[in-house]
N, C-alpha and C positions, 0 to 999 in steps of 0.2 A: 504494500500500500504506500502511496506517495503523499507527502504533505502538500496542502494547498499553497499556491504561490501568494506571496504578499502583494498587495496592490502597488503599482508603481508610485514612487515618491515624486511629486511635481518639482521640477527644477526651477529655482529662482532665476529671474532675469538679472543679468549684470547691471549694476548701478551705472547710469550714464550721467555725465556732466553736461550733456547737450540739453538745450532748452526743450521742454516738452511742446509738442505741436498738437493742435486739436483741442486745447483746453479753452472753454468759453467762459468768460467772466461777464456777468451782467451787472451793470450799475443801476441802482434804483434811486430815484430822488427821495430825500428825506421829507415825508409828508407831515411830520409833526410841527406844530406851531409852538413857539416858545413864548412864555409869558414873563420871561426875565427872572423871576424870583425862584423858580424851580418848585414852588409849593404844589403846583398842579400835578406833578409827578407822584405826589404822596397821597392823593385822594382817589376815591371811587367816584365816578361821575354818572349822572342820569343820561341815558341814551334810549331811543326807541328800540323795543325788543326786536322788531323785525330787522333793524339795521345791525344789531349785535349778531344775529344769526347769519345775516348776509356777510358780515365781516369775518365770522368764523369760517364760513365756507369759501368765500372768494378772496379773503385777505384785504378787503377794501377798508379804507379809513372810515371812522364814524365821527359825528359831531355831537358833543355833549350840550346840555342846556346852557352851560356857561360859555360855550364857544370853543372849547378845547377840541382840536382835531387830532386823532391818533388811531392806530390800529391796536385794539385791545389784545393784551397778551398775559395779563396777570389776573389772579383771582380777586375780584373787587371786594369780597368779604373780608379780606385781610387789611383793608384800608378804611379810614373814616370817610364819610361822605363829604364831598366838596361843598363848602358853605354857600357858594354862589348857586350851584345846582340845586341844593336843598331849598334855598330861598325862592328860586324861580319855580321849582316844583310845587311849593306850597301856595304860590300865587294862582295856580290853576291855569288852564288854557287861555281864558279871557284876560287874566292879569298879565300873563307872559306876552300876549299879543299887544296889549297896551304899552307895556314896558319897551318892547322891541320897536314899536312905532315911535315912542318918544325918543329913543336913542337915534333913530333915523332922521328925526326932525332937527336934531342938534347939529 
């Protein structure tokens, strides 16, 4: 009786110092808006649920009630709610509409 043969061991390719060809690098613009103080990065924001789902599937940016634009990637439950978003949420749809109209008149 003969012993089964061991499977062949793959041979490593020699390391080349030549630049690799065929590597594609895609540059994407930074879609985040900066508010200067960095506090907006430490808050959870109010966003339309449908937009959050779309963002999760497509990777598209969302716009919070406070105006922050970003692609969500963190668990919002780990952060306090943005005070501007909270205030605008509590105004309700009619109150938000009036506030945004007053901002556009200035």
